[in-house]
PDB file of N, H, CA, C and O in Angstrom:
ATOM      1  N   GLU A   1       9.518  15.046-171.799  1.00  0.00           N
ATOM      2  CA  GLU A   1      10.406  14.643-170.810  1.00  0.00           C
ATOM      3  C   GLU A   1      10.795  15.614-169.661  1.00  0.00           C
ATOM      4  O   GLU A   1      10.607  15.406-168.462  1.00  0.00           O
ATOM      5  N   ALA A   2      11.533  17.023-170.385  1.00  0.00           N
ATOM      6  H   ALA A   2      11.686  17.192-171.359  1.00  0.00           H
ATOM      7  CA  ALA A   2      11.643  17.911-169.769  1.00  0.00           C
ATOM      8  C   ALA A   2      10.474  18.139-168.512  1.00  0.00           C
ATOM      9  O   ALA A   2      10.801  17.948-167.340  1.00  0.00           O
ATOM     10  N   ILE A   3       9.128  18.552-168.876  1.00  0.00           N
ATOM     11  H   ILE A   3       8.862  18.707-169.828  1.00  0.00           H
ATOM     12  CA  ILE A   3       8.257  18.779-167.971  1.00  0.00           C
ATOM     13  C   ILE A   3       8.091  17.725-166.738  1.00  0.00           C
ATOM     14  O   ILE A   3       7.830  17.962-165.559  1.00  0.00           O
ATOM     15  N   LYS A   4       8.346  16.389-167.446  1.00  0.00           N
ATOM     16  H   LYS A   4       8.558  16.197-168.404  1.00  0.00           H
ATOM     17  CA  LYS A   4       7.935  15.226-166.018  1.00  0.00           C
ATOM     18  C   LYS A   4       9.316  15.669-165.010  1.00  0.00           C
ATOM     19  O   LYS A   4       9.125  15.589-163.796  1.00  0.00           O
ATOM     20  N   SER A   5      10.704  16.136-165.497  1.00  0.00           N
ATOM     21  H   SER A   5      10.859  16.201-166.483  1.00  0.00           H
ATOM     22  CA  SER A   5      11.312  16.205-164.383  1.00  0.00           C
ATOM     23  C   SER A   5      11.142  17.568-163.574  1.00  0.00           C
ATOM     24  O   SER A   5      12.017  17.891-162.770  1.00  0.00           O
ATOM     25  N   LEU A   6      10.170  18.264-163.754  1.00  0.00           N
ATOM     26  H   LEU A   6       9.459  18.002-164.407  1.00  0.00           H
ATOM     27  CA  LEU A   6       9.677  19.562-162.854  1.00  0.00           C
ATOM     28  C   LEU A   6       9.205  19.561-161.782  1.00  0.00           C
ATOM     29  O   LEU A   6       8.457  18.630-161.482  1.00  0.00           O
ATOM     30  N   SER A   7       9.427  20.398-161.028  1.00  0.00           N
ATOM     31  H   SER A   7      10.034  21.154-161.271  1.00  0.00           H
ATOM     32  CA  SER A   7       8.766  20.072-159.372  1.00  0.00           C
ATOM     33  C   SER A   7       7.391  20.686-159.261  1.00  0.00           C
ATOM     34  O   SER A   7       7.045  21.481-160.135  1.00  0.00           O
ATOM     35  N   SER A   8       6.612  20.403-158.312  1.00  0.00           N
ATOM     36  H   SER A   8       6.893  19.757-157.602  1.00  0.00           H
ATOM     37  CA  SER A   8       5.283  20.572-158.801  1.00  0.00           C
ATOM     38  C   SER A   8       4.984  22.248-158.873  1.00  0.00           C
ATOM     39  O   SER A   8       4.065  22.711-159.547  1.00  0.00           O
ATOM     40  N   ASP A   9       6.061  23.204-157.939  1.00  0.00           N
ATOM     41  H   ASP A   9       6.809  22.827-157.392  1.00  0.00           H
ATOM     42  CA  ASP A   9       6.128  24.427-158.163  1.00  0.00           C
ATOM     43  C   ASP A   9       6.459  25.022-159.316  1.00  0.00           C
ATOM     44  O   ASP A   9       6.136  26.192-159.521  1.00  0.00           O
ATOM     45  N   ALA A  10       7.171  24.267-160.251  1.00  0.00           N
ATOM     46  H   ALA A  10       7.434  23.316-160.084  1.00  0.00           H
ATOM     47  CA  ALA A  10       7.682  24.608-161.592  1.00  0.00           C
ATOM     48  C   ALA A  10       6.895  24.306-162.613  1.00  0.00           C
ATOM     49  O   ALA A  10       6.775  24.899-163.686  1.00  0.00           O
ATOM     50  N   LYS A  11       6.262  23.172-162.151  1.00  0.00           N
ATOM     51  H   LYS A  11       6.359  22.690-161.280  1.00  0.00           H
ATOM     52  CA  LYS A  11       5.358  23.030-162.675  1.00  0.00           C
ATOM     53  C   LYS A  11       3.687  23.857-162.932  1.00  0.00           C
ATOM     54  O   LYS A  11       3.157  24.108-164.014  1.00  0.00           O
ATOM     55  N   LYS A  12       3.350  24.035-162.051  1.00  0.00           N
ATOM     56  H   LYS A  12       3.780  23.831-161.172  1.00  0.00           H
ATOM     57  CA  LYS A  12       2.314  25.501-161.723  1.00  0.00           C
ATOM     58  C   LYS A  12       2.775  26.584-162.098  1.00  0.00           C
ATOM     59  O   LYS A  12       2.024  27.463-162.521  1.00  0.00           O
ATOM     60  N   LYS A  13       4.094  26.747-162.021  1.00  0.00           N
ATOM     61  H   LYS A  13       4.705  26.033-161.678  1.00  0.00           H
ATOM     62  CA  LYS A  13       4.384  28.104-162.838  1.00  0.00           C
ATOM     63  C   LYS A  13       4.710  28.352-164.358  1.00  0.00           C
ATOM     64  O   LYS A  13       4.721  29.401-165.002  1.00  0.00           O
ATOM     65  N   LEU A  14       4.963  27.100-164.712  1.00  0.00           N
ATOM     66  H   LEU A  14       4.955  26.248-164.188  1.00  0.00           H
ATOM     67  CA  LEU A  14       5.098  26.973-166.306  1.00  0.00           C
ATOM     68  C   LEU A  14       3.524  26.738-166.741  1.00  0.00           C
ATOM     69  O   LEU A  14       3.316  27.240-167.846  1.00  0.00           O
ATOM     70  N   ILE A  15       2.423  26.143-166.198  1.00  0.00           N
ATOM     71  H   ILE A  15       2.592  25.736-165.301  1.00  0.00           H
ATOM     72  CA  ILE A  15       1.277  26.347-166.660  1.00  0.00           C
ATOM     73  C   ILE A  15       0.518  27.993-166.603  1.00  0.00           C
ATOM     74  O   ILE A  15      -0.286  28.422-167.431  1.00  0.00           O
ATOM     75  N   GLU A  16       1.069  28.766-165.316  1.00  0.00           N
ATOM     76  H   GLU A  16       1.722  28.418-164.644  1.00  0.00           H
ATOM     77  CA  GLU A  16       0.610  29.973-165.347  1.00  0.00           C
ATOM     78  C   GLU A  16       1.369  30.920-166.384  1.00  0.00           C
ATOM     79  O   GLU A  16       0.951  31.961-166.889  1.00  0.00           O
ATOM     80  N   SER A  17       2.691  30.234-166.579  1.00  0.00           N
ATOM     81  H   SER A  17       3.031  29.388-166.168  1.00  0.00           H
ATOM     82  CA  SER A  17       3.284  31.096-167.790  1.00  0.00           C
ATOM     83  C   SER A  17       2.666  30.951-169.190  1.00  0.00           C
ATOM     84  O   SER A  17       2.563  31.945-169.909  1.00  0.00           O
ATOM     85  N   GLN A  18       2.228  29.664-169.620  1.00  0.00           N
ATOM     86  H   GLN A  18       2.312  28.857-169.036  1.00  0.00           H
ATOM     87  CA  GLN A  18       1.544  29.844-170.601  1.00  0.00           C
ATOM     88  C   GLN A  18       0.142  29.962-170.765  1.00  0.00           C
ATOM     89  O   GLN A  18      -0.375  30.203-171.855  1.00  0.00           O
ATOM     90  N   GLU A  19      -0.552  29.780-169.601  1.00  0.00           N
ATOM     91  H   GLU A  19      -0.131  29.583-168.715  1.00  0.00           H
ATOM     92  CA  GLU A  19      -1.814  30.834-169.242  1.00  0.00           C
ATOM     93  C   GLU A  19      -1.641  32.128-170.112  1.00  0.00           C
ATOM     94  O   GLU A  19      -2.294  32.458-171.101  1.00  0.00           O
ATOM     95  N   ALA A  20      -0.464  32.866-169.421  1.00  0.00           N
ATOM     96  H   ALA A  20       0.067  32.598-168.617  1.00  0.00           H
ATOM     97  CA  ALA A  20      -0.168  34.458-169.659  1.00  0.00           C
ATOM     98  C   ALA A  20      -0.073  34.388-171.276  1.00  0.00           C
ATOM     99  O   ALA A  20      -0.964  34.901-171.951  1.00  0.00           O
ATOM    100  N   TRP A  21       1.014  33.750-171.867  1.00  0.00           N
ATOM    101  H   TRP A  21       1.739  33.333-171.318  1.00  0.00           H
ATOM    102  CA  TRP A  21       1.304  33.721-173.193  1.00  0.00           C
ATOM    103  C   TRP A  21       0.381  33.376-174.138  1.00  0.00           C
ATOM    104  O   TRP A  21       0.457  33.862-175.266  1.00  0.00           O
ATOM    105  N   LEU A  22      -0.597  32.503-173.799  1.00  0.00           N
ATOM    106  H   LEU A  22      -0.659  32.108-172.882  1.00  0.00           H
ATOM    107  CA  LEU A  22      -1.947  32.253-174.941  1.00  0.00           C
ATOM    108  C   LEU A  22      -2.599  33.989-174.801  1.00  0.00           C
ATOM    109  O   LEU A  22      -2.673  34.776-175.744  1.00  0.00           O
ATOM    110  N   LYS A  23      -2.864  34.166-173.882  1.00  0.00           N
ATOM    111  H   LYS A  23      -2.804  33.526-173.116  1.00  0.00           H
ATOM    112  CA  LYS A  23      -3.626  35.436-173.723  1.00  0.00           C
ATOM    113  C   LYS A  23      -3.009  36.665-174.382  1.00  0.00           C
ATOM    114  O   LYS A  23      -3.705  37.626-174.711  1.00  0.00           O
ATOM    115  N   TYR A  24      -1.553  36.611-174.587  1.00  0.00           N
ATOM    116  H   TYR A  24      -0.988  35.830-174.319  1.00  0.00           H
ATOM    117  CA  TYR A  24      -0.503  37.602-175.231  1.00  0.00           C
ATOM    118  C   TYR A  24      -0.812  37.066-176.800  1.00  0.00           C
ATOM    119  O   TYR A  24      -1.082  37.851-177.709  1.00  0.00           O
ATOM    120  N   ARG A  25      -0.742  35.801-176.950  1.00  0.00           N
ATOM    121  H   ARG A  25      -0.523  35.163-176.212  1.00  0.00           H
ATOM    122  CA  ARG A  25      -0.945  35.502-178.255  1.00  0.00           C
ATOM    123  C   ARG A  25      -2.449  35.639-178.974  1.00  0.00           C
ATOM    124  O   ARG A  25      -2.564  35.881-180.176  1.00  0.00           O
ATOM    125  N   ASP A  26      -3.380  35.486-178.238  1.00  0.00           N
ATOM    126  H   ASP A  26      -3.287  35.289-177.262  1.00  0.00           H
ATOM    127  CA  ASP A  26      -4.646  35.967-178.768  1.00  0.00           C
ATOM    128  C   ASP A  26      -4.986  37.656-178.878  1.00  0.00           C
ATOM    129  O   ASP A  26      -5.931  38.129-179.509  1.00  0.00           O
ATOM    130  N   ALA A  27      -4.228  38.232-178.299  1.00  0.00           N
ATOM    131  H   ALA A  27      -3.460  37.848-177.786  1.00  0.00           H
ATOM    132  CA  ALA A  27      -4.519  39.612-178.117  1.00  0.00           C
ATOM    133  C   ALA A  27      -3.441  40.121-179.084  1.00  0.00           C
ATOM    134  O   ALA A  27      -3.621  41.316-179.320  1.00  0.00           O
ATOM    135  N   SER A  28      -2.454  39.639-179.675  1.00  0.00           N
ATOM    136  H   SER A  28      -2.308  38.669-179.482  1.00  0.00           H
ATOM    137  CA  SER A  28      -1.651  39.663-180.177  1.00  0.00           C
ATOM    138  C   SER A  28      -2.181  39.630-181.967  1.00  0.00           C
ATOM    139  O   SER A  28      -2.002  40.484-182.836  1.00  0.00           O
ATOM    140  N   LEU A  29      -2.924  38.195-182.048  1.00  0.00           N
ATOM    141  H   LEU A  29      -3.070  37.502-181.342  1.00  0.00           H
ATOM    142  CA  LEU A  29      -3.410  38.004-183.285  1.00  0.00           C
ATOM    143  C   LEU A  29      -4.585  38.883-183.823  1.00  0.00           C
ATOM    144  O   LEU A  29      -4.955  39.140-184.969  1.00  0.00           O
ATOM    145  N   ALA A  30      -5.171  39.358-182.242  1.00  0.00           N
ATOM    146  H   ALA A  30      -4.871  39.150-181.311  1.00  0.00           H
ATOM    147  CA  ALA A  30      -6.539  40.161-182.633  1.00  0.00           C
ATOM    148  C   ALA A  30      -6.074  41.716-183.357  1.00  0.00           C
ATOM    149  O   ALA A  30      -6.571  42.266-184.341  1.00  0.00           O
ATOM    150  N   LEU A  31      -5.096  42.112-182.596  1.00  0.00           N
ATOM    151  H   LEU A  31      -4.693  41.665-181.798  1.00  0.00           H
ATOM    152  CA  LEU A  31      -4.599  43.125-183.477  1.00  0.00           C
ATOM    153  C   LEU A  31      -4.007  43.162-184.423  1.00  0.00           C
ATOM    154  O   LEU A  31      -4.122  44.288-184.905  1.00  0.00           O
ATOM    155  N   VAL A  32      -3.340  42.481-185.065  1.00  0.00           N
ATOM    156  H   VAL A  32      -3.246  41.566-184.673  1.00  0.00           H
ATOM    157  CA  VAL A  32      -2.472  41.841-186.319  1.00  0.00           C
ATOM    158  C   VAL A  32      -4.176  41.842-187.694  1.00  0.00           C
ATOM    159  O   VAL A  32      -4.379  42.344-188.800  1.00  0.00           O
ATOM    160  N   THR A  33      -4.898  41.072-186.833  1.00  0.00           N
ATOM    161  H   THR A  33      -4.733  40.664-185.935  1.00  0.00           H
ATOM    162  CA  THR A  33      -6.346  40.725-187.599  1.00  0.00           C
ATOM    163  C   THR A  33      -7.020  42.063-188.082  1.00  0.00           C
ATOM    164  O   THR A  33      -7.253  42.372-189.250  1.00  0.00           O
ATOM    165  N   GLU A  34      -7.314  42.871-186.828  1.00  0.00           N
ATOM    166  H   GLU A  34      -7.124  42.620-185.878  1.00  0.00           H
ATOM    167  CA  GLU A  34      -7.503  44.366-186.988  1.00  0.00           C
ATOM    168  C   GLU A  34      -7.044  45.178-188.127  1.00  0.00           C
ATOM    169  O   GLU A  34      -7.504  45.489-189.226  1.00  0.00           O
ATOM    170  N   VAL A  35      -6.038  45.393-187.502  1.00  0.00           N
ATOM    171  H   VAL A  35      -5.664  45.141-186.609  1.00  0.00           H
ATOM    172  CA  VAL A  35      -5.053  46.076-188.615  1.00  0.00           C
ATOM    173  C   VAL A  35      -5.431  45.566-190.133  1.00  0.00           C
ATOM    174  O   VAL A  35      -5.891  46.389-190.925  1.00  0.00           O
ATOM    175  N   ASN A  36      -5.263  44.413-190.465  1.00  0.00           N
ATOM    176  H   ASN A  36      -4.890  43.745-189.822  1.00  0.00           H
ATOM    177  CA  ASN A  36      -5.440  43.363-191.671  1.00  0.00           C
ATOM    178  C   ASN A  36      -6.892  43.334-192.179  1.00  0.00           C
ATOM    179  O   ASN A  36      -7.228  42.794-193.233  1.00  0.00           O
ATOM    180  N   LYS A  37      -7.695  43.948-191.359  1.00  0.00           N
ATOM    181  H   LYS A  37      -7.422  44.387-190.502  1.00  0.00           H
ATOM    182  CA  LYS A  37      -9.096  43.208-192.040  1.00  0.00           C
ATOM    183  C   LYS A  37      -9.421  43.201-193.017  1.00  0.00           C
ATOM    184  O   LYS A  37      -9.972  42.209-193.494  1.00  0.00           O
ATOM    185  N   ASN A  38      -9.153  44.577-193.866  1.00  0.00           N
ATOM    186  H   ASN A  38      -8.705  45.382-193.479  1.00  0.00           H
ATOM    187  CA  ASN A  38      -9.450  45.219-195.282  1.00  0.00           C
ATOM    188  C   ASN A  38      -8.346  44.980-196.411  1.00  0.00           C
ATOM    189  O   ASN A  38      -8.256  45.754-197.365  1.00  0.00           O
ATOM    190  N   THR A  39      -7.454  43.801-196.248  1.00  0.00           N
ATOM    191  H   THR A  39      -7.526  43.172-195.474  1.00  0.00           H
ATOM    192  CA  THR A  39      -6.365  44.082-197.057  1.00  0.00           C
ATOM    193  C   THR A  39      -6.591  42.483-198.021  1.00  0.00           C
ATOM    194  O   THR A  39      -5.726  42.097-198.807  1.00  0.00           O
ATOM    195  N   GLY A  40      -7.626  41.871-197.817  1.00  0.00           N
ATOM    196  H   GLY A  40      -8.328  42.185-197.178  1.00  0.00           H
ATOM    197  CA  GLY A  40      -7.888  40.816-198.514  1.00  0.00           C
ATOM    198  C   GLY A  40      -6.956  39.745-198.088  1.00  0.00           C
ATOM    199  O   GLY A  40      -6.622  39.732-196.903  1.00  0.00           O
ATOM    200  N   SER A  41      -6.288  38.451-199.246  1.00  0.00           N
ATOM    201  H   SER A  41      -6.559  38.461-200.209  1.00  0.00           H
ATOM    202  CA  SER A  41      -5.655  37.622-199.051  1.00  0.00           C
ATOM    203  C   SER A  41      -4.322  37.866-198.518  1.00  0.00           C
ATOM    204  O   SER A  41      -3.786  37.057-197.761  1.00  0.00           O
ATOM    205  N   THR A  42      -3.781  38.923-198.874  1.00  0.00           N
ATOM    206  H   THR A  42      -4.216  39.581-199.489  1.00  0.00           H
ATOM    207  CA  THR A  42      -2.542  39.537-198.417  1.00  0.00           C
ATOM    208  C   THR A  42      -2.452  39.689-197.004  1.00  0.00           C
ATOM    209  O   THR A  42      -1.353  39.436-196.510  1.00  0.00           O
ATOM    210  N   GLY A  43      -3.476  40.087-196.164  1.00  0.00           N
ATOM    211  H   GLY A  43      -4.369  40.292-196.565  1.00  0.00           H
ATOM    212  CA  GLY A  43      -4.003  40.194-194.498  1.00  0.00           C
ATOM    213  C   GLY A  43      -4.043  38.784-194.285  1.00  0.00           C
ATOM    214  O   GLY A  43      -3.503  38.504-193.215  1.00  0.00           O
ATOM    215  N   ASN A  44      -4.524  37.688-194.963  1.00  0.00           N
ATOM    216  H   ASN A  44      -4.963  37.915-195.832  1.00  0.00           H
ATOM    217  CA  ASN A  44      -4.662  36.438-194.064  1.00  0.00           C
ATOM    218  C   ASN A  44      -3.338  35.796-194.433  1.00  0.00           C
ATOM    219  O   ASN A  44      -3.188  34.788-193.743  1.00  0.00           O
ATOM    220  N   PHE A  45      -2.461  35.969-195.145  1.00  0.00           N
ATOM    221  H   PHE A  45      -2.583  36.787-195.706  1.00  0.00           H
ATOM    222  CA  PHE A  45      -1.087  35.653-195.245  1.00  0.00           C
ATOM    223  C   PHE A  45      -0.350  36.545-193.757  1.00  0.00           C
ATOM    224  O   PHE A  45       0.229  35.863-192.911  1.00  0.00           O
ATOM    225  N   ILE A  46      -0.437  37.806-193.614  1.00  0.00           N
ATOM    226  H   ILE A  46      -0.907  38.360-194.301  1.00  0.00           H
ATOM    227  CA  ILE A  46       0.237  38.075-192.526  1.00  0.00           C
ATOM    228  C   ILE A  46      -0.755  37.865-191.307  1.00  0.00           C
ATOM    229  O   ILE A  46      -0.292  38.087-190.188  1.00  0.00           O
ATOM    230  N   ILE A  47      -1.408  37.664-191.362  1.00  0.00           N
ATOM    231  H   ILE A  47      -1.783  37.484-192.271  1.00  0.00           H
ATOM    232  CA  ILE A  47      -2.308  37.017-189.799  1.00  0.00           C
ATOM    233  C   ILE A  47      -1.246  35.855-189.688  1.00  0.00           C
ATOM    234  O   ILE A  47      -0.437  35.864-188.760  1.00  0.00           O
ATOM    235  N   GLU A  48      -1.250  34.834-190.655  1.00  0.00           N
ATOM    236  H   GLU A  48      -1.906  34.827-191.409  1.00  0.00           H
ATOM    237  CA  GLU A  48      -0.954  33.580-190.561  1.00  0.00           C
ATOM    238  C   GLU A  48       0.350  33.250-190.308  1.00  0.00           C
ATOM    239  O   GLU A  48       0.716  32.181-189.820  1.00  0.00           O
ATOM    240  N   ASP A  49       1.082  34.197-190.650  1.00  0.00           N
ATOM    241  H   ASP A  49       0.785  35.065-191.047  1.00  0.00           H
ATOM    242  CA  ASP A  49       2.875  34.383-190.546  1.00  0.00           C
ATOM    243  C   ASP A  49       2.788  34.832-189.187  1.00  0.00           C
ATOM    244  O   ASP A  49       3.397  34.121-188.388  1.00  0.00           O
ATOM    245  N   CYS A  50       2.219  35.778-188.741  1.00  0.00           N
ATOM    246  H   CYS A  50       1.724  36.356-189.390  1.00  0.00           H
ATOM    247  CA  CYS A  50       2.362  36.385-187.623  1.00  0.00           C
ATOM    248  C   CYS A  50       1.900  35.165-186.376  1.00  0.00           C
ATOM    249  O   CYS A  50       2.582  35.033-185.360  1.00  0.00           O
ATOM    250  N   ARG A  51       0.858  34.464-186.594  1.00  0.00           N
ATOM    251  H   ARG A  51       0.304  34.571-187.420  1.00  0.00           H
ATOM    252  CA  ARG A  51       0.678  33.357-185.739  1.00  0.00           C
ATOM    253  C   ARG A  51       1.909  32.207-185.719  1.00  0.00           C
ATOM    254  O   ARG A  51       2.445  31.791-184.692  1.00  0.00           O
ATOM    255  N   VAL A  52       2.153  31.891-186.764  1.00  0.00           N
ATOM    256  H   VAL A  52       1.717  32.228-187.599  1.00  0.00           H
ATOM    257  CA  VAL A  52       3.423  30.579-186.771  1.00  0.00           C
ATOM    258  C   VAL A  52       4.494  31.267-186.260  1.00  0.00           C
ATOM    259  O   VAL A  52       5.187  30.602-185.490  1.00  0.00           O
ATOM    260  N   THR A  53       4.833  32.382-186.453  1.00  0.00           N
ATOM    261  H   THR A  53       4.269  32.922-187.079  1.00  0.00           H
ATOM    262  CA  THR A  53       6.213  33.241-185.599  1.00  0.00           C
ATOM    263  C   THR A  53       5.822  33.262-184.592  1.00  0.00           C
ATOM    264  O   THR A  53       6.717  32.777-183.901  1.00  0.00           O
ATOM    265  N   LEU A  54       4.617  33.647-183.682  1.00  0.00           N
ATOM    266  H   LEU A  54       3.890  34.041-184.243  1.00  0.00           H
ATOM    267  CA  LEU A  54       4.782  33.467-182.419  1.00  0.00           C
ATOM    268  C   LEU A  54       4.587  32.231-181.897  1.00  0.00           C
ATOM    269  O   LEU A  54       5.373  32.054-180.967  1.00  0.00           O
ATOM    270  N   VAL A  55       3.962  31.407-182.069  1.00  0.00           N
ATOM    271  H   VAL A  55       3.323  31.552-182.825  1.00  0.00           H
ATOM    272  CA  VAL A  55       4.029  29.815-181.673  1.00  0.00           C
ATOM    273  C   VAL A  55       5.510  29.440-181.739  1.00  0.00           C
ATOM    274  O   VAL A  55       6.071  28.926-180.771  1.00  0.00           O
ATOM    275  N   LYS A  56       6.287  29.763-183.162  1.00  0.00           N
ATOM    276  H   LYS A  56       5.832  30.180-183.949  1.00  0.00           H
ATOM    277  CA  LYS A  56       7.653  29.056-182.969  1.00  0.00           C
ATOM    278  C   LYS A  56       8.304  29.647-181.942  1.00  0.00           C
ATOM    279  O   LYS A  56       8.739  28.989-180.996  1.00  0.00           O
ATOM    280  N   LYS A  57       8.425  30.910-182.035  1.00  0.00           N
ATOM    281  H   LYS A  57       8.072  31.445-182.803  1.00  0.00           H
ATOM    282  CA  LYS A  57       9.231  31.544-180.959  1.00  0.00           C
ATOM    283  C   LYS A  57       8.906  30.953-179.616  1.00  0.00           C
ATOM    284  O   LYS A  57       9.850  30.587-178.916  1.00  0.00           O
ATOM    285  N   ARG A  58       7.784  30.831-179.218  1.00  0.00           N
ATOM    286  H   ARG A  58       7.017  31.128-179.787  1.00  0.00           H
ATOM    287  CA  ARG A  58       7.162  30.400-177.854  1.00  0.00           C
ATOM    288  C   ARG A  58       8.147  29.132-177.639  1.00  0.00           C
ATOM    289  O   ARG A  58       8.902  29.053-176.670  1.00  0.00           O
ATOM    290  N   VAL A  59       8.047  28.087-178.717  1.00  0.00           N
ATOM    291  H   VAL A  59       7.434  28.151-179.504  1.00  0.00           H
ATOM    292  CA  VAL A  59       8.464  26.813-178.676  1.00  0.00           C
ATOM    293  C   VAL A  59       9.948  26.683-178.259  1.00  0.00           C
ATOM    294  O   VAL A  59      10.498  25.834-177.557  1.00  0.00           O
ATOM    295  N   SER A  60      10.496  27.910-178.978  1.00  0.00           N
ATOM    296  H   SER A  60      10.050  28.600-179.548  1.00  0.00           H
ATOM    297  CA  SER A  60      12.336  28.202-178.964  1.00  0.00           C
ATOM    298  C   SER A  60      12.419  28.494-177.462  1.00  0.00           C
ATOM    299  O   SER A  60      13.289  27.961-176.774  1.00  0.00           O
ATOM    300  N   GLU A  61      11.373  29.473-176.872  1.00  0.00           N
ATOM    301  H   GLU A  61      10.666  29.906-177.431  1.00  0.00           H
ATOM    302  CA  GLU A  61      11.360  30.017-175.607  1.00  0.00           C
ATOM    303  C   GLU A  61      11.554  28.883-174.615  1.00  0.00           C
ATOM    304  O   GLU A  61      12.475  28.810-173.802  1.00  0.00           O
ATOM    305  N   LEU A  62      10.457  27.908-174.803  1.00  0.00           N
ATOM    306  H   LEU A  62       9.708  27.967-175.463  1.00  0.00           H
ATOM    307  CA  LEU A  62       9.989  26.793-173.653  1.00  0.00           C
ATOM    308  C   LEU A  62      11.271  25.769-173.938  1.00  0.00           C
ATOM    309  O   LEU A  62      11.859  25.355-172.939  1.00  0.00           O
ATOM    310  N   LYS A  63      11.594  25.470-174.849  1.00  0.00           N
ATOM    311  H   LYS A  63      11.116  25.807-175.661  1.00  0.00           H
ATOM    312  CA  LYS A  63      12.823  24.504-175.299  1.00  0.00           C
ATOM    313  C   LYS A  63      14.188  25.435-174.579  1.00  0.00           C
ATOM    314  O   LYS A  63      14.997  24.810-173.893  1.00  0.00           O
ATOM    315  N   TYR A  64      14.285  26.248-174.692  1.00  0.00           N
ATOM    316  H   TYR A  64      13.628  26.756-175.249  1.00  0.00           H
ATOM    317  CA  TYR A  64      15.352  26.934-173.596  1.00  0.00           C
ATOM    318  C   TYR A  64      15.420  27.075-172.435  1.00  0.00           C
ATOM    319  O   TYR A  64      16.444  26.967-171.760  1.00  0.00           O
ATOM    320  N   ILE A  65      14.203  27.367-172.010  1.00  0.00           N
ATOM    321  H   ILE A  65      13.372  27.455-172.558  1.00  0.00           H
ATOM    322  CA  ILE A  65      13.734  27.426-170.181  1.00  0.00           C
ATOM    323  C   ILE A  65      13.935  25.882-169.912  1.00  0.00           C
ATOM    324  O   ILE A  65      14.527  25.575-168.877  1.00  0.00           O
ATOM    325  N   LEU A  66      13.522  24.956-170.701  1.00  0.00           N
ATOM    326  H   LEU A  66      13.042  25.205-171.541  1.00  0.00           H
ATOM    327  CA  LEU A  66      13.522  23.554-169.915  1.00  0.00           C
ATOM    328  C   LEU A  66      14.836  22.937-170.260  1.00  0.00           C
ATOM    329  O   LEU A  66      14.918  21.840-169.709  1.00  0.00           O
ATOM    330  N   SER A  67      15.984  23.253-171.024  1.00  0.00           N
ATOM    331  H   SER A  67      15.917  24.145-171.472  1.00  0.00           H
ATOM    332  CA  SER A  67      16.786  22.607-171.409  1.00  0.00           C
ATOM    333  C   SER A  67      17.837  22.174-170.368  1.00  0.00           C
ATOM    334  O   SER A  67      18.700  21.299-170.445  1.00  0.00           O
ATOM    335  N   GLY A  68      17.470  23.185-169.191  1.00  0.00           N
ATOM    336  H   GLY A  68      16.769  23.896-169.129  1.00  0.00           H
ATOM    337  CA  GLY A  68      18.517  23.365-167.943  1.00  0.00           C
ATOM    338  C   GLY A  68      19.664  24.296-168.132  1.00  0.00           C
ATOM    339  O   GLY A  68      19.686  25.237-168.926  1.00  0.00           O
ATOM    340  N   PRO A  69      20.820  23.856-167.143  1.00  0.00           N
ATOM    341  CA  PRO A  69      21.908  25.238-167.252  1.00  0.00           C
ATOM    342  C   PRO A  69      22.881  24.611-168.408  1.00  0.00           C
ATOM    343  O   PRO A  69      24.030  25.051-168.439  1.00  0.00           O
ATOM    344  N   ASP A  70      22.627  23.945-169.044  1.00  0.00           N
ATOM    345  H   ASP A  70      21.693  23.587-169.018  1.00  0.00           H
ATOM    346  CA  ASP A  70      23.297  23.709-170.193  1.00  0.00           C
ATOM    347  C   ASP A  70      23.172  24.108-171.702  1.00  0.00           C
ATOM    348  O   ASP A  70      23.896  23.943-172.685  1.00  0.00           O
ATOM    349  N   ALA A  71      21.708  24.824-171.439  1.00  0.00           N
ATOM    350  H   ALA A  71      21.120  24.958-170.641  1.00  0.00           H
ATOM    351  CA  ALA A  71      21.516  25.141-172.771  1.00  0.00           C
ATOM    352  C   ALA A  71      22.188  26.369-173.464  1.00  0.00           C
ATOM    353  O   ALA A  71      21.443  26.887-174.296  1.00  0.00           O
ATOM    354  N   GLY A  72      23.367  26.945-173.334  1.00  0.00           N
ATOM    355  H   GLY A  72      23.972  26.524-172.658  1.00  0.00           H
ATOM    356  CA  GLY A  72      23.562  27.923-174.045  1.00  0.00           C
ATOM    357  C   GLY A  72      22.991  29.008-174.193  1.00  0.00           C
ATOM    358  O   GLY A  72      22.134  29.535-173.483  1.00  0.00           O
ATOM    359  N   PRO A  73      23.527  29.403-175.251  1.00  0.00           N
ATOM    360  CA  PRO A  73      22.625  31.300-175.578  1.00  0.00           C
ATOM    361  C   PRO A  73      21.459  30.966-176.179  1.00  0.00           C
ATOM    362  O   PRO A  73      21.286  29.962-176.869  1.00  0.00           O
ATOM    363  N   ALA A  74      20.691  31.764-175.935  1.00  0.00           N
ATOM    364  H   ALA A  74      20.832  32.580-175.374  1.00  0.00           H
ATOM    365  CA  ALA A  74      19.114  31.403-176.162  1.00  0.00           C
ATOM    366  C   ALA A  74      18.916  32.072-177.721  1.00  0.00           C
ATOM    367  O   ALA A  74      19.397  33.169-178.005  1.00  0.00           O
ATOM    368  N   GLU A  75      18.240  31.357-178.557  1.00  0.00           N
ATOM    369  H   GLU A  75      17.849  30.466-178.326  1.00  0.00           H
ATOM    370  CA  GLU A  75      18.322  31.627-180.141  1.00  0.00           C
ATOM    371  C   GLU A  75      16.671  31.995-180.491  1.00  0.00           C
ATOM    372  O   GLU A  75      15.875  31.085-180.722  1.00  0.00           O
ATOM    373  N   TRP A  76      16.328  33.213-180.498  1.00  0.00           N
ATOM    374  H   TRP A  76      16.974  33.952-180.310  1.00  0.00           H
ATOM    375  CA  TRP A  76      15.129  33.552-180.587  1.00  0.00           C
ATOM    376  C   TRP A  76      14.825  35.019-180.969  1.00  0.00           C
ATOM    377  O   TRP A  76      13.659  35.402-181.069  1.00  0.00           O
TER     378      TRP A  76
END
């Protein structure tokens, strides 16, 4: 609903921001994967935990950004 209310310029900036974040996410996960490539199932857990944490943080960021002036303090 919040996205529907954005101006066309704001929607464009949101898309640009999300594209940049996806590159960041992929690069971060590539690093975590490389660092943990020889750690077996423990490494797989660390990689998945990192992926989930990155996505949860991004969701929180977007909720905060799109909630408007009454958002209150950021929680991430």
